[in-house]
N, C-alpha and C positions, 0 to 999 in steps of 0.2 A: 606331837607337841613335846616341848622340853619339860623336864621335871619341874623347874621353877614355874613354868606356865601352868602346868597341871595343878600344882599346889595353889597357885593364885586363883584358878578357876574353882577349885575345891573350897577355898576359903570364902569366895564370893557366894557359891551355892549354899554352903552351910549357914552363912549369915542371913541369906534372903529366904530360905526355905519356909520358915513358919509364916511369914507375911504373904509370900506367894501362895502358899497353900490355903490361907484364909480367903484371899482374893479369888483364887480358883474355885473354892467351895461356894462362894457367893455367886460366881458366874455360872457354875454347872448345877448346883443344888444337891450334889451328892459327893460324899467324901471320896469314894473310889474314883469317880470321874475327875475329881479335883487333883488327886495324886497323879493320875495318868496325864492330866493336862500339864501340871508342873514338870513332870519328868520329861514329857515331850518337848516342852519349851526349853528346859535346860539342856536337853540333848541337842536341840538345834543351836542353841547359844554356844555349846561346847565346840561344835563343828566350826562355828564362825568366831571363836573366841578372840583370835588375833584382831579381827575387824571390831568386835564388840568392845574390847578393852581400849581401843584407840578412840572411841567416840567420846563426845563431851559428857554424856550421861549414860553409862553402861546399864544402870537400873532401868532407865526409860526404854532402852533398846530391848532388854530382856522382857520387860512387862508388855511391850508392844508385840514381841514374838508370842507371848502367852495369849494375849487377847486375839491376835490373828489366828493362832492355832485353834482357839475355842470357836471362832467364827467358822473356820474351815470344817471343824468337827460337826457343827450344827448343820452346815450346808450338805454335808455327806450323808446325813440321816435321810434315807429314802422313805422309810416307814415312819409316819408321824404318830408315834405312840409316846405316851408319857408313862415311863416306868415309875412306880411309886411304891413306897413301903406301907401305904395305907390302903385299907379296904374301900371299895366303892360305896359302902353304905354311909349314910349321914353320920358324921362324927358326933359322939356324945360330948357334952360340955366338958372341957378339960379343966381340972382343978389347978393345974399349973398354968396360970395366965401368961407368964413369960414364954413358956414353950409354945403356947398357942399363937402368941403374937409373932414369935420367930418363925414358926411354921407358915403362918399367913404371909409374912414378908417374903420368905423363900418362894412360896407359890406364886405370889404377885410378880416377883422378879423373873420367875421362870416363864411367865407369860409375855414378857417384853421381848422384842427383837434383840438380837445379839449386840448391836452397837448401842442401843438405848440402855440395855442392861449394863454394859461395860461403863457407860458414862455415869449411871446412877451409882454403881458400885464404887467406881473411882472417886466421884465427887462427894458422895455422902457417907459411904461406909469406910472408905480409905481416907477421907477428909483431905482430898487433894484440891488444888485450885483449878480454875478453868483452864489456865494456861498450861499447867502440868498435864491435865487430862488431854488437852489438844496435842501436846508434844508426845505423850504416850500413844495416842491413837493415830498420830500423823495427820491430823486435820487441823482446821482453823478454830479459833475460839468461838466464832459464830456458829459453826457446825456443832460444837459441844453444847452451846446454849440452846440451839434448836432441838437437838436430841434430848437434852434435859427437859425442856418444856413439854415435848411430846410424851416422854416417859412419865413425867409427873402427872400429866393430864390423864394418861391411861391408868396409873396407879390410883388417882382420885376416883376415877370412874369405877374401878374395881371395889374400892371402899364403899362407895355409894350403893353399888349393886349388892355387895355382901351385907350391908346394913339393912337394905330393903328385903333381903331374903331371910333375915332373922328378925321377925317382929318382936317388939318389946325390948330389943337390945339398945340399951341407952349409952353404951361405951363410956361409962364413968360420969354421966351427967345426972342431974337430979330432976326427977319428975319428967324425964323425956325432953327437957329443955336444954338448949345449948347454953354454955356459960357465957 
C-alpha cells in the first residue's frame, strides 16, 4: 500500500479501536480474546483496505468482518469447554452488585449462539438500530428481529432459572412481590 493509504488505515484503526474492543469483549467475554478478535478483524480489513474504503460504510464492513471472525472462531472450537476465571464452587454473595450484574450479563451472553449474541450486543449494548444491525450482519431486518426475539427469550429463561435457583432473592422488590 502507499504511504497515504497506510496513514488512512492507521487513522481509521486508531479512531475505531476502543469501540471495537468494547464490542469484541461483549462478544467473547474475555479481554484477551477481544483484543485478538479486533486485531484479526483489522488485519483482514488492512489486506482488503482498498475495497473497504470504497464501500458506502467502511465501519459496517469492518464490524461485519469482526462479527464473522468471531463466529468462525467459535465454530473452530472443537472442545466445548468454558474457560473461566471463577472457581466451580458456588459464588458467595458479592457486595459489589454492579460487578455481579455485569458478570451475570456476560455469562448470559456467553450462553447465546454467536448470531444471537451479536444481535443483542449490537442492538442493546451498542445502541444500534435494527437496520444498522442488519447491514452489519449482512442479513434482513426480519432476521435481526427473529434473532432478537429468540435471544431475549433465552435471556429471560435464564433470569427465571437463576431466580428459582436462589430462594429468597427478591431482586429489589418488597416482600417478594413484583412492583
